[in-house]
C-alpha positions as CSV (number, residue, x, y, z in Angstrom):
1,X,0.0,0.0,0.0
2,X,2.8,2.4,0.9
3,X,4.5,1.6,-2.4
4,X,1.3,2.3,-4.3
5,X,0.8,5.6,-2.5
6,X,4.4,6.7,-3.2
7,X,4.0,5.8,-6.9
8,X,0.8,7.8,-7.2
9,X,2.4,10.8,-5.4
10,X,5.3,10.6,-7.8
11,X,3.0,10.6,-10.8
12,X,1.0,13.5,-9.5
13,X,4.3,15.5,-9.0
14,X,5.4,14.7,-12.5
15,X,2.0,15.8,-13.9
16,X,2.1,19.0,-11.9
17,X,5.6,19.8,-13.0
18,X,4.6,19.2,-16.7
19,X,1.5,21.3,-16.4
20,X,3.6,24.2,-15.0
21,X,5.7,24.1,-18.1
22,X,2.8,24.1,-20.5
23,X,1.6,27.3,-22.4
24,X,-2.2,27.4,-22.5
25,X,-4.0,29.3,-25.3
26,X,-7.7,30.1,-24.8
27,X,-9.7,31.0,-27.9
28,X,-13.3,31.4,-27.1
29,X,-14.0,28.2,-25.2
30,X,-11.3,26.2,-26.8
31,X,-8.0,25.4,-25.0
32,X,-4.8,24.5,-26.9
33,X,-1.5,23.7,-25.3
34,X,2.1,24.3,-26.4
35,X,5.5,23.5,-25.0
36,X,7.2,26.6,-26.4
37,X,6.4,30.3,-26.7
38,X,7.0,30.9,-30.4
39,X,4.7,28.1,-31.7
40,X,2.0,29.3,-29.2
41,X,2.3,32.9,-30.5
42,X,2.1,31.8,-34.1
43,X,-0.6,29.3,-33.6
44,X,-3.0,31.3,-31.4
45,X,-6.0,32.6,-33.2
46,X,-6.7,36.4,-33.2
47,X,-8.4,37.5,-30.0
48,X,-6.8,34.6,-27.9
49,X,-5.3,34.8,-24.4
50,X,-1.9,33.1,-24.0
51,X,-1.0,32.0,-20.5
52,X,2.8,31.6,-20.2
53,X,4.2,29.9,-17.1
54,X,7.3,30.8,-15.1
55,X,10.1,29.6,-17.4
56,X,12.7,30.9,-19.8
57,X,11.8,30.8,-23.5
58,X,14.3,31.5,-26.3
59,X,12.7,33.4,-29.2
60,X,15.6,32.7,-31.5
61,X,16.2,36.4,-31.9
62,X,12.7,37.8,-32.1
63,X,9.0,37.1,-32.6
64,X,6.3,39.2,-34.3
65,X,2.9,40.0,-33.0
66,X,0.5,40.6,-36.0
67,X,-3.0,39.9,-34.4
68,X,-4.9,40.9,-31.3
69,X,-3.7,38.9,-28.3
70,X,-3.5,39.0,-24.6
71,X,-0.2,37.5,-23.3
72,X,0.0,36.9,-19.6
73,X,3.1,35.8,-17.8
74,X,3.8,35.2,-14.1
75,X,5.6,38.6,-13.6
76,X,9.3,39.6,-13.3
77,X,9.6,40.6,-9.6
78,X,11.7,38.1,-7.6
79,X,9.5,38.6,-4.5
80,X,6.2,37.8,-6.3
81,X,7.6,34.9,-8.5
82,X,9.4,32.9,-5.8
83,X,7.0,30.0,-6.3
84,X,6.3,30.2,-10.0
85,X,9.6,31.7,-11.3
86,X,9.5,34.5,-13.8
87,X,8.3,34.4,-17.4
88,X,11.4,35.3,-19.3
89,X,11.5,35.8,-23.1
90,X,15.0,35.7,-24.5
91,X,14.8,38.0,-27.6
92,X,12.7,40.9,-28.8
93,X,9.0,41.3,-29.6
94,X,8.0,43.2,-32.8
95,X,4.5,44.8,-33.5
96,X,3.3,44.5,-37.0
97,X,0.1,45.1,-39.0
98,X,-2.9,43.6,-37.2
99,X,-1.5,43.7,-33.6
100,X,-4.3,45.9,-32.4
101,X,-5.8,45.6,-28.9
102,X,-2.8,43.6,-27.8
103,X,-1.9,43.5,-24.1
104,X,1.3,42.2,-22.6
105,X,1.2,41.4,-18.9
106,X,3.8,40.1,-16.5
107,X,6.6,39.3,-19.0
108,X,10.4,39.7,-18.5
109,X,11.6,40.5,-22.0
110,X,15.3,40.1,-22.3
111,X,15.4,42.2,-25.5
112,X,13.5,45.1,-27.0
113,X,10.0,46.0,-28.0
114,X,9.9,47.5,-31.5
115,X,7.6,48.1,-34.5
116,X,7.9,46.8,-38.0
117,X,5.0,48.1,-40.1
118,X,1.4,49.1,-40.2
119,X,-1.0,51.1,-38.0
120,X,-1.2,49.5,-34.5
121,X,-3.6,50.9,-31.9
122,X,-5.1,50.4,-28.4
123,X,-2.1,48.4,-27.0
124,X,-1.0,48.0,-23.4
125,X,2.2,47.0,-21.7
126,X,1.5,46.2,-18.1
127,X,3.8,45.0,-15.3
128,X,6.5,44.0,-17.7
129,X,10.3,44.3,-17.6
130,X,12.0,45.3,-20.9
131,X,15.7,44.9,-20.6
132,X,16.4,46.8,-23.8
133,X,14.7,49.7,-25.5
134,X,11.1,50.4,-26.4
135,X,10.8,52.0,-29.9
136,X,7.3,52.9,-31.0
137,X,8.0,54.0,-34.6
138,X,9.7,52.9,-37.8
139,X,10.6,56.1,-39.7
140,X,8.3,55.4,-42.6
141,X,5.9,52.5,-42.4
142,X,4.5,52.2,-38.8
143,X,2.1,54.2,-36.6
144,X,1.0,53.7,-33.0
145,X,-2.3,55.1,-31.5
146,X,-3.5,54.9,-27.9
147,X,-0.6,53.2,-26.2
148,X,-0.5,52.6,-22.5
149,X,2.7,51.6,-20.6
150,X,2.2,51.1,-16.9
151,X,3.8,49.6,-13.8
152,X,6.7,48.4,-15.9
153,X,10.5,48.7,-16.0
154,X,12.3,49.9,-19.1
155,X,16.1,49.5,-18.8
156,X,17.1,51.3,-22.0
157,X,15.7,54.2,-24.1
158,X,12.0,54.9,-24.7
159,X,11.6,56.4,-28.2
160,X,8.6,57.7,-30.1
161,X,8.1,60.1,-32.9
162,X,5.5,62.9,-33.4
163,X,4.6,61.7,-36.9
164,X,4.2,58.0,-35.8
165,X,2.8,57.9,-32.3
166,X,-0.5,59.5,-31.0
167,X,-1.8,59.4,-27.5
168,X,0.9,57.7,-25.4
169,X,0.6,57.4,-21.7
170,X,3.4,56.2,-19.4
171,X,2.5,55.8,-15.7
172,X,3.9,54.2,-12.6
173,X,7.0,52.9,-14.4
174,X,10.7,52.8,-13.6
175,X,12.8,54.1,-16.5
176,X,16.5,54.1,-17.1
177,X,18.6,55.9,-19.7
178,X,16.9,58.3,-22.1
179,X,13.4,59.2,-23.1
180,X,12.9,60.8,-26.6
181,X,9.3,61.6,-27.3
182,X,8.5,64.1,-30.1
183,X,4.8,63.8,-29.3
184,X,2.2,65.0,-26.9
185,X,2.5,62.2,-24.3
186,X,1.2,61.9,-20.7
187,X,4.0,61.0,-18.3
188,X,2.9,60.6,-14.7
189,X,3.8,58.9,-11.4
190,X,7.1,57.5,-12.8
191,X,10.6,57.0,-11.4
192,X,13.4,58.1,-13.6
193,X,17.0,57.0,-12.9
194,X,19.6,58.4,-15.4
195,X,23.3,58.7,-14.5
196,X,25.8,60.4,-16.7
197,X,27.3,58.1,-19.3
198,X,30.7,59.2,-20.7
199,X,31.0,58.3,-24.3
200,X,27.3,57.4,-24.7
201,X,25.2,58.8,-27.6
202,X,22.5,59.9,-25.1
203,X,22.8,63.5,-23.8
204,X,20.2,63.7,-21.1
205,X,17.3,62.1,-19.4
206,X,14.8,63.7,-21.7
207,X,15.8,64.7,-25.2
208,X,13.5,65.9,-27.9
209,X,10.5,65.7,-25.6
210,X,7.8,68.1,-26.9
211,X,4.2,69.0,-26.0
212,X,3.9,66.5,-23.2
213,X,2.4,66.6,-19.7
214,X,4.5,65.6,-16.7
215,X,3.0,65.0,-13.3
216,X,4.3,63.6,-10.0
217,X,7.5,62.1,-11.4
218,X,10.7,61.5,-9.5
219,X,13.9,62.2,-11.4
220,X,17.3,61.1,-10.2
221,X,20.0,62.3,-12.6
222,X,23.6,63.3,-12.6
223,X,23.0,65.7,-15.5
224,X,22.9,69.4,-14.6
225,X,19.4,69.6,-16.2
226,X,17.2,66.6,-17.1
227,X,15.9,68.2,-20.3
228,X,17.6,69.1,-23.6
229,X,16.1,70.2,-26.9
230,X,12.6,69.9,-25.4
231,X,9.7,72.4,-25.9
232,X,6.2,73.2,-24.9
233,X,5.9,70.8,-22.0
234,X,3.8,71.1,-18.9
235,X,5.8,69.9,-15.9
236,X,5.2,69.0,-12.3
237,X,8.4,67.3,-11.0
238,X,9.9,66.3,-7.7
239,X,13.6,66.7,-7.6
240,X,15.8,64.7,-5.2
């Protein structure tokens, strides 16, 4: 009896461990399961929700989102993912035509978020860590409308262009390095950390930031002034 009980316990443990490594895709009332992120992303029908467990997934460089999706990971904070581990994506994510109403939640992206082409609108980045830059434009072919970035960490530059991005809100984020926004954005309740970088191409915390509204932000910088080449902003800032 004891041997049978131990065997059953072992099988349950194996099943639980396997389940924790499975990516679940919900489309309507239909569930589909994948072992890796890239096949799940490509196979998920438009409008699906992708549940990604705490595990590291190699994108092989990058993956492209070209349809409406909600992608939910376990988070990136060590404190909150002690039991589940973080959902880490090794590589970059690209937005392309059709990626409207896409929401990214709780992902640790060991790469960048960039755009390729098309008009992309009503997108949210929520409680994610982006270890490289976020670039919401592509000089000629892409446009972003109604973009919300909240409660996230961006470890490299955040870039947008006046001709390519409309209605960007960044709130309750931690941002490193430089922000370059030639648009009318809303920047509120954020924490900026930008130390002087000798030999770097960046020249300040905010460069070419125009027509934006700043409220209740904390800026820690070693630059003499956080702004350069920036005009027509409304600013309420706490200096430390």
